[in-house]
N, C-alpha and C positions, 0 to 999 in steps of 0.2 A: 441278640439276634444271635451273636458268636454260638453264646452260649447254649441257648434254643438247640442251635444245631449241631453243638460238639454233644453236649449232655443229656439233651430231649429224643430228637430228631432220628428216627428208625433203631431208637434202642429198645431191647424186650421190655416187658413186663416187672421180669426179675431185677435186670438191669436198673430201672427207675426205681424198683422200689428199696434197690441197697444203696441207694446216692439222695443222701437226705436233702442235699443242697436242691436237686431239681423236683425232689417230692415238694418241698418250701416253694419253689416256684411257680407251681399248675396253677395251688387254687388262686394265685394272684392274675392268672393270665384268664382278664375278662371275658366276655362273651365274643365281645366286637372280635377279639383273634382269632375266634374259631370258627366266624363266617367267612366261607371264600363266594366270591362274588364273580361270574364270569360268561361268559357268551359262545357258542359254539354258530363253527360256519361250516358250510361243505362244499366238496367238490362237483365240479361236474362231468359228463360222461367221459371228456376228453381227457381229462385228469386237472383243468386248470382249476384254480378256487375262486368260488364265487365272488363277484365284487359288487353286487348290487346288495346295500342295506336294507329294502325292503324285502327283499326275501331270506335273509340273515334274521331278522327282528322273527318275520312270520314261523320261524323252524325254532329261534329259540319261544317261542310264546306255546309254540306244537308238542315242545316238549316239553313244557309246563302242565300244558294241560293234561298229557298222562301224567307226569308224576305227581300233580297236586290231590290234594284229598278232596271230595265230596263232602257236603254236610251230610253227618250219620253213617259218613264210612267207617269202616274196622280200619285201624291204623296198621295192625301187625301184617296186614293184607299187602302191604306195599313194602317192595322190596330197598325203593329208595323215595325219600320224599325232599321237593323243592320247593322254594317260592319266588316269585319274581317279580324287577319292580324296572322300571326305565331309567336311566341316564340320558339327562339333558342337558344341551348346553343353558338352558338359563340356569340351574342349579347347582351344575359343576365345573363351566366356564369353559370357552372353545375349546383353550389348549388342552383339556381333560379331553373332551370328548374326540378330536384332531386325532389324539394317539390314543386314544381306544379303538378308534375308528379304523389307524393304518397297522394296529397289532392285528383287529380282526379280518386283516383284509379287504376292507370296503373303503378308504379312503376317498377315492376318486366319485363315490357316490352321493349324491344329493341327502340332506337329510343330517338332524344334528341331535335325534334324540335313538338312542340304543337299548335294547331291550335286553335285560340280561336275565339269570336266572342266581336264585342264591342258596348255599347248601350251609347247613349249621350243623358243627362236629358236637354230639355233646359230649360224647368222652373222647379228647381227641389221644389220647395214647393206646387207644385200642386198636389192635394188631392183627388180631384173626377174630373166625366166625367159624361156626360147624361147617359151614359151605368153604371153607378157604382164607386165603389173604383179605382183609378189609379191604383193601383198595382195589383187589381182583375183581370181588364182590362189587363196588361202586362202578369200576369201571364197566362190569358187563352190564351190571344195569344202563346207566347211561348211554353205552351205544345201544343198547337195544332199545332203547327210546329214541334215540336222534333216530334207526333206520324204519321206525314205524313212522315216525313223525314224517319223515322224507317220503313215506309212502304215502301218508294219507294225503301229505300235501299235492302231488302228481298227482292223485285221481282227484280231489279238491280242485285244480286247474281244468281236468278234463271236465267234470261236472258243470265249471264256470264257461267252458267253452261250449258247450250242448246248448248251456240255456241263453238261448238267442234272447228271448224275451226279457232275460232277466229280474223275473218272477220269482226266483229262490227255489222252484221247483222243474223239473222236468214231466214234458207232457209225450203222448205218444207220438204224437206227429215229430216233435225234435227228437226224441231218440233214434226214431226211423230214419228219420235224414240224415243225422250223424254216423249210425251204423254201418247205412247205405255206403254211403259215400268213405267209410275205412275198409270196406269190401263183404261187410256182415252180410249173409240171406235174411229173409222175413226171418224162417221160422229161428236164427241162433236169435235175433232182436224180440222176437215171442219168449224165447228160451228165459232171455235175460230179466224182459219186462216181470213174468211171471216169480221170478226168481227174486226180484227186490221191490217190487211192489205190493205189500205183506198185508196193507189196511185194503186192498183194492178197491183204490180209491179212483187210476187210472193215472194219478202225477205219481214221478216218486220224488221224493222229500230229498235232498242232502245226507242225512244220516239213512236212510236206506239205499242210497248209491253207494255210500261209503262201505257198506256193510257186504252188500254185494257183487261190486266190482272186481274185486278182487279175487272171489269162489268163479264168478264168469271168467275173468281170464285165466285161470288154472287150466279152469274144463276146456276152454277154446284150445289151449296149446296141447292140453293130454288127447283131443279127439284129434287135432291135427299129426299130434306125433303119430298116431293110432292109423290112422288114415294112410299116411304117407310110408 
């Protein structure tokens, strides 16, 4: 590890190429040496760290959904690709799981399975890209995915709250009831339903809701700003 830290880590391509011992070691580093397994957590609006394992797992699964490849997708359309797995007490042991939960900030939360992300570095000596530093590019892609995932999860929770009969879709009465409770007028609710009920089925699916709610909120805020 000392050799890697001193002779490989943070060295330029030219420095690596001019170091025969470093170049001889690089091919010997098996692929497992380049697989990074990690999990992300989030802070609440008051700045405190989330301590709920279920919510942390849900966030990591949402990040995976954004950054994973669907069958038939063109891989070059992705800025970053990740896979996922679960660390369970059954396979990794109680000590490992408890320590990982502690580091994630959810040690007090019940549960013994942690959802994690996996990244494989195909070229560990890659330092730069046309868009800038390799690490900066990865940081941007990961931060962007986390923010989008948190927004999507917030909308998912709103959908679940509105779906009072828990049938997986929203009908007009459910939407009207919840939006009126929040202070929206009937014409605003009608506008929302027209925006999201694309197939004119009279109900709103999860995907329709997620696709339209942020647009509706942005238009509502803009209208409020103009009227004020």
